[in-house]
Each structure stands twice: as structure tokens, then as C-alpha cells.
C-alpha positions in Angstrom: -22.8 -123.3 42.6 -26.5 -124.1 42.8 -26.9 -127.9 42.7 -30.5 -127.8 41.7 -29.7 -125.4 38.8 -26.9 -127.8 37.6 -29.4 -130.7 37.8 -31.8 -128.7 35.7 -29.2 -128.0 33.1 -28.1 -131.6 33.1 -31.3 -132.3 31.1 -29.4 -130.8 28.2 -25.7 -131.5 29.0 -26.0 -135.3 29.6 -27.5 -136.1 26.2 -25.4 -133.4 24.5 -22.2 -134.9 25.8 -23.2 -138.2 24.2 -23.4 -136.5 20.8 -20.2 -134.3 20.7 -16.6 -135.3 20.3 -14.0 -134.9 23.1 -12.5 -131.5 23.4 -15.1 -129.8 21.2 -15.4 -126.0 20.9 -18.7 -124.7 22.0 -20.7 -121.5 22.6 -23.2 -120.9 25.4 -25.5 -118.4 23.7 -27.6 -116.5 26.3 -25.3 -117.5 29.2 -26.9 -115.1 31.6 -25.3 -113.2 34.5 -23.7 -116.3 36.2 -22.6 -118.8 33.5 -23.1 -122.3 34.8 -23.7 -124.4 31.7 -20.3 -123.4 30.2 -18.6 -124.4 33.4 -20.3 -127.8 33.4 -19.2 -128.4 29.8 -15.7 -127.2 30.5 -15.6 -129.7 33.5 -16.3 -132.4 30.8 -13.2 -131.3 28.8 -14.7 -128.9 26.3 -13.7 -125.3 25.5 -16.8 -123.0 25.8 -17.2 -119.4 25.1 -20.1 -117.4 26.4 -22.4 -114.8 24.8 -25.2 -112.9 26.3 -26.8 -109.7 24.9 -26.9 -108.2 28.4 -24.1 -109.8 30.4 -21.4 -110.9 27.9 -21.9 -109.1 24.6 -18.8 -110.5 22.9 -19.6 -109.8 19.3 -16.3 -111.5 18.2 -17.9 -114.9 18.6 -19.9 -114.3 15.4 -16.5 -114.5 13.5 -15.7 -118.0 14.9 -16.9 -121.5 14.2 -18.2 -123.9 16.8 -18.7 -127.7 17.1 -21.8 -127.1 19.3 -23.9 -124.2 20.5 -26.2 -124.2 23.5 -29.2 -121.9 24.1 -30.9 -122.9 27.3 -34.1 -121.0 28.2 -33.3 -118.4 25.5 -35.4 -118.8 22.4 -38.7 -117.9 24.2 -37.1 -114.5 24.9 -36.2 -113.7 21.3 -38.1 -111.1 19.2 -36.7 -112.7 16.0 -36.0 -116.3 16.8 -35.6 -117.3 13.1 -33.0 -114.5 12.6 -31.0 -115.5 15.7 -31.1 -119.3 14.9 -30.0 -118.6 11.4 -27.1 -116.5 12.7 -26.1 -119.3 15.1 -26.4 -121.8 12.3 -23.9 -119.8 10.2 -21.2 -120.2 13.0 -21.9 -123.8 13.6 -19.6 -126.3 11.9 -21.1 -128.9 9.6 -22.1 -131.9 11.7 -22.4 -129.6 14.7 -25.2 -129.4 17.2 -27.4 -126.4 18.2 -28.8 -127.6 21.5 -32.0 -125.8 22.6 -33.8 -125.9 25.9 -37.3 -124.4 26.1 -40.6 -125.7 27.3 -42.4 -127.2 24.3 -46.1 -126.4 24.0 -47.9 -129.6 23.6 -51.6 -130.4 23.0 -51.9 -131.5 26.6 -51.1 -128.0 27.8 -54.0 -125.6 28.4 -52.3 -122.4 27.3 -54.4 -120.2 29.6 -53.2 -122.2 32.6 -49.7 -122.7 31.5 -47.1 -121.4 34.0 -44.5 -120.8 31.2 -46.4 -118.1 29.5 -46.8 -116.2 32.8 -43.2 -115.0 32.7 -43.5 -111.5 31.0 -40.1 -112.0 29.3 -41.3 -115.1 27.5 -42.6 -113.7 24.2 -42.4 -116.7 21.9 -43.6 -120.3 22.3 -42.8 -123.3 20.2 -44.6 -126.6 19.6 -43.2 -129.6 17.7 -44.6 -128.4 14.4 -43.0 -125.0 14.6 -39.7 -126.4 15.7 -39.7 -128.8 12.8 -40.6 -125.9 10.5 -37.7 -123.9 11.7 -35.3 -126.9 11.4 -36.4 -127.5 7.8 -36.2 -123.8 6.9 -32.6 -123.7 8.3 -31.7 -127.0 6.8 -31.1 -128.7 10.2 -31.9 -132.2 11.3 -34.1 -132.1 14.4 -34.3 -134.5 17.3 -36.7 -133.7 20.0 -35.0 -135.4 23.0 -37.6 -134.5 25.6 -40.4 -132.0 26.4 -37.8 -129.3 26.8 -34.6 -130.4 25.0 -34.2 -130.1 21.2 -31.1 -130.9 19.1 -30.6 -129.4 15.7 -27.8 -130.9 13.7 -26.2 -128.9 10.9 -26.0 -131.1 7.8 -23.1 -131.2 5.5 
């Protein structure tokens, strides 16, 4: 397994593992063609299912409930991010975490020079204000951990 990719994903896994209970049930939403994040979380003792629209379209996951859901480098690809985040929130247990990883657009970034927008599959971008709006709209508590890691906690 690619060590650099695992190191990249550890930006999300390390702080997430500090938040979730042992042996939690999780979902890796947008797992991609070669799931890595789910394996890293399983190595830490969690049970993780995968879902990806193109590579693992397991619709049964929308009938389950999860302690945590990860979406790494996913929301920037979504045509309807609010719809998808709302759908994920409905399968998240109260007190559970929706852990997002995407490059946050900050005031310091010159959009015309920004590498992240050059990926033609990146169709949506988020700044702190838009992320807080989504969190409030979906009744989630937001913690911006870093410039690319966001935790949304389901209240209740």
C-alpha cells in the first residue's frame, strides 16, 4: 500500500481516532477504486463499510446507522453536496461524526492560481463560512481541525 497516500489520509484518521469510541461502526463514503482509509480504520479496530458511486455502489448502506462516516476528497466532486450530506446525516447515529477532507478555500488563496480548482472533476469549493452554513443547516456541530479536515458532529 502506498505509504505517502496513507500519510496523506492520516491527516483525517489520527484526529478522528481520538474522537470515536473503540470498535465503532463506520462508513467510508467515496472510497474510490482501492479503499485505503477503511483498511487504516479497520487496523485500528473499527468495522468499516465502503460506498462509492462508481466502484462500490452498495445502496444497502443507506439502511444502516453508523458511529462515523468519512468522506475524504469527495465533497468537491458532488453536484448536490447539501443533498448528499443530509443523506449521510440521516444514517449517522446521534453523537456520531461526519469527517470531511477537502481543501478549504481561504482568503489567502488566489482562486485563479489555486491548484485545487484545476482538477476538472472538482466542481464545488468550500470556505469556512459555507461549511458553517451547511453545518448549521444540517444541525451539526462543526470543528475545523485544519485547512483540509472538518468534523461535523450529529447532535442529540
